[in-house]
Structures are given as C-alpha cells and as structure tokens.
C-alpha positions, 0 to 999 in steps of 0.5 A, a space after each residue: 123685457 126691453 133694455 133701452 140706453 141713454 148713454 154713460 151707464 143710463 138704461 131704461 129697464 121695462 117689461 108689460 106689467 112691472 115696475 120700470 127702472 132707469 139706471 145711473 141718471 146723468 147731469 147732462 151739463 156735467 157729462 155732455 149728453 142731450 138732457 134726460 127726460 125719462 119716467 120710471 118707477 125706481 131709479 138706481 145709483 151706483 155711486 155718488 158722481 154727477 154722471 150717476 146720480 142725477 136723480 131729478 132727471 127721472 120723474 114718477 119714481 116711487 123708489 129710490 135705490 143707493 146702496 146694498 140690499 134687497 128690495 122687491 118693488 112692482 113685481 121686480 127684484 133688485 139686489 144691491 151689492 157693494 164692491 168698491 169702498 170696502 174697509 180693506 181699501 178705504 181710498 176706493 170710492 163706494 160703488 153698488 153693483 144691481 142685479 134685477 130680476 124681471 120674471 127670471 130674466 137677470 140683469 146686472 148693472 156693474 156701475 162703477 166696478 173697478 176691480 175684478 170680483 173674486 169668484 166667491 163675489 161672482 157666485 153670490 150674484 147667481 145666474 145672470 143673463 145680461 150684464 151691463 159692464 163698463 169698458 172704458 176705464 176713467 175710474 171703472 174697468 178697463 177694456 181688458 179687466 172688463 173681458 175678464 170679469 165677462 169671462 167669470 160672469 158667463 152671461 148671455 148678453 154684454 152690453 158695454 157701457 161708460 166709453 167714449 161716445 160723443 157727444 160725451 165729454 169724459 176721458 174715457 177709452 172708445 168702445 173699439 178697445 173693448 171689441 178687440 180685447 173680446 175678439 170683435 171688429 165690428 158689432 151690429 148696433 141695435 136701438 134696444 135689445 128685447 128679451 125673454 128667457 127663451 132667446 138667451 143665447 147659450 154663448 156670450 154675445 156682444 150688444 152694443 146699443 144706439 144712444 136713444 135720444 130723449 128729446 
C-alpha cells in the first residue's frame, strides 16, 4: 500500500484493487495550504474543525465516516474508536481515531488525540504497523506526549502530522521539536511511503513525508 501526505492531518491511503481512503481533508482558506483536489472512495473525519472535516474537497466518495464503529468497504477494514470527549470530560472536543487494515497492513490515524491512552485502550487497537501521529500541539498531542504514545503503540513506522509547516498558518510547534524528543537530529523525507507486510521494520522508524501539492 502507499501513504501520501497532503499537509496537517490529511493523507491518502491506496492499494491496488482496494478502496482509496482520504483522512481529515482541510479547508485551505482556514489553514493556508493549497486547496485540495482529491478523489477517494472513503473519507474519514476525526473531529469537527475546518482543518479536518472539509469533505467537499474530495470527489467520488461513496462512504463518509465521522465517528466510531466497524466498517468493511471495498476490501478495507476500518475501526473507529472515540478517544476524546467522553462523559468524564465533557469540555474535551470529541475525536475519533481510525485503524485501517489493508490486506493485513494496519494504519492508525490518531486524529486530534489529546491525551495518552491507557494500556487497555492501546491493546484494544491491536497490532499497529504504521502510526500517523499529531506532534505539534495546538489542541492535539505535543512532542513529548506523542513520543509517549509511540512507545506504547510500538509501530513499525511513525509518520508525524499536524505540526508547524509552511504554508500552514496554524500556530503549531515545528517538526524539529518532535524529532529531538525522539532522539533524532534529522530524518530523510520521502514523497510517499510504500509498505508491504514484508518490509515493516521490527524497530520503530520515523518517516517524514513531503507535502504533496494537489494542483
């Protein structure tokens, strides 16, 4: 499968013969990136915010998922888990984390996760091969909390998202803060990440993706 980043928390997940997913499409007028022009079978929304729920930017969508549940669409298994906004904290905005299963390769998109999940919550997600993790704060995980979540998930790959990155205008911390927290000075950037079950590393590896321009 292939994972491409379009900025903030927006990714496209593709695999030949299976449904294409776009996560958290944004309103470029609200956050500063180039307007999205994407096509997908499925679009997922983690929470209600202009940077995460601009679904009209994605064409060809047959299924829109905006909350928790279990879904099987076009050969892709999707599990949505509510992580924020539980009864014990009514002031916390609701967030849905999604796990996508593409022929056994599992990708967790953490959305606007704000707190470190319990061990029980982590175990309920199953084996996560690739974690798309917010690292820049701004209402979601900051660098230190992101590192803590990663140590609990123990994924093969980590792709950071939701961080300060021009031309994004949101006041988010830069990627360098997260890399320092992970003990990394620099990481090679890739245009996309292509993954099979055979090439998932045993030790967690951070992969930084270039933003793909949709124009």
